KOLDOFI-223000 format. One record per residue: x, y negated, z of N, C-alpha, C, CB in turn. Coordinates in steps of 0.02 Angstrom, whole numbers, plus 50000, padded with zeros to 5 digits. Glycine has a CB too. Layout:
<nodes>
XYZXYZXYZXYZ...
</nodes>
This chain:
<nodes>
497874902950171497344906150132496984911150177497644909650069496334910750179495944915250220495904922150186495234912450232496014927250224495984934050199495304937050215496554938350229495054941050169494414944450178494504950250228494124947050110494154950250284494244955550333494064962450306493824954150394493654962750254493474969250225494084972750195492944968250171494574968950173495194971850145495554976050198495664966350117495534973750260495864977450314495474983750333495944972950375494864984350312494474990450322494624995650270493734988850322494924993650214495104998350161495815000950173495064994950092496274996450186496974998350201497024999250276497494992950173497105005350299497105006550371497785005150403496905013750386498325008150375498995006850400499505009850351499085009850471500135007550355500645010550312500835017450336501265005950308501065021550290501315028150308502075027850302501015033850262502425029050357503155028350357503475035050374503375022850408503805038050324504175044150333504835043350295503775050450307505275048250301505905047950263505755047750188506345054050279505265051650167505095051950096504825045250072504585057450083504395042050111504115035650089504655030250089503535033650133505135030550135505685025750135506125026750073506105026550200506245033050053506625034449993506255031849932506755042049986505595032949929505195030449873505195022849870504465033049879505215019549928505245012349929505885009849896505205009750002506435013149911507075011149882507125012949808507645014449919506905018849789506985021349721506445018649673506965028749720505825018249695505265016649650504925010049665504765022149653505175006349713504865000049733504125001049750504944994749676503995006049792503295007649810503225008649885503065013949773502615007849909502445008949978501845013649981502285002350016501795017350036501225021950044500805019550102501465029250055500145019550092499675017350143499155022750154499335010750122498925023250216498335027350231497745022750219498355030250306497275025150178496695021050160496055024650180496695019550084495515020950179494855023850195494715029550147494295018350191494445035050170494345041150131493905040050070494045046550174493435035450073492995034350016493205028349973492295033150041493805025649985494045019949946494245022149876494635016549981494055018249826494255019549757494915015949743493695017249707495225017749686495845014349667495725006949656496135017549603495155005149629494994998149618494944994349684494334997549579494624997449733494574994249800495264993549832494104998349845495684998749825496354998449854496754992849819496725005249846496704992349753497044987049716496814980149741496904987649641496164979249748495894972849773496164971349843495134973049773496164976349887496374975349956497124973549959496234981549998497534976849920498254975349920498364968149896498644980349875498024966249842498094959449816497834954349867497714958649749497294955949901497004951449950497454950650012496314954049972497734956050037498134955850098498824952950085498194962750128499164955250032499864953450021499964948149968500254959550003499444946449929499484941449876500054943049827499594934449907500064949249802500564951549754500224955549699501104955849789500584956249643500354960449589500534967649603500644958149521500174972249570500294979449578500374982449509499704982849617500874986849502500984990249438500554996449432501714992149431500535000449486500195006949483499955008949552500665012349453499395012549554499145015449616498985022749604498505011649642499265026949646499105034049645498815035749713499745038549629498305039949712497995042049776498015049549782497265039449780498005051849844497965058949858497615059849925498675062349858497275065349931496935066849994497305072650027496185068549982497495071650089497835076750128497405078550188498545074350151497625083250227497245085050287497255079450339497525091450317497705074650330497765068950376497415062750349498485067350389497075063150292496715057450265496925055850194496815051450308496675050450169496825048350100497425043750100496215044950067497885044950054498485040850048498485037349981499125045250056498735031249979498815027549917499545025549910498345021249914499865027649855500545025749840500495019849793500965031649809500725014049815500665007849778501355005949751500365002149822501415005449685502035003549653501984996249632502195008149592502504992449647502514985249633502964983749573502744981349695502844978149538503284976349482503974974449507502974970549442504454973949462505144972649480505244966049517505584972649418504814961049503504904954549535504604954249606504584949249493504294959649628504014960149696504404965549733503244961749694504674963749791505074968449830504634972349880505634964849867504604978949871504234983049919504554982649988504204990449895505214981949990505564981350053505364975050090506334981450042505274969550055505074963250085504364963850113505134957550034503914967150075503234968150099503244972750160502794971350043503674977850159503744982250217503974978550279504234987750202504424973750270504654969750327504094965250353505254965450306503674962650308503114958350330502604962150372502764955350270502524968650357502014972550394502324976550451501654977250348502984975950462503304979050519503504986250510502864978550576503644988350448503864995150436504564996250466503874996750360504964991050467505654991650493505684989350564506144987650451
</nodes>
């Protein structure tokens, strides 16, 4: 399946810290650094386009290091498996 290159312009890279690893285990979620002007709808579209998975919830926050999106996946989708596909481990 061909992926839309614009999706990779919205999702810049994963954010990997001890806290995000804990959240991955506890809440089945991953954190990504996203484009500063990206909306939740655009982030949802990009995650679905890149990983071909459903999303339960998206929370965003802006820090001094950029905009972050915490993406929570449903129980049938493993955040750990997605993390392995993108090289978090």
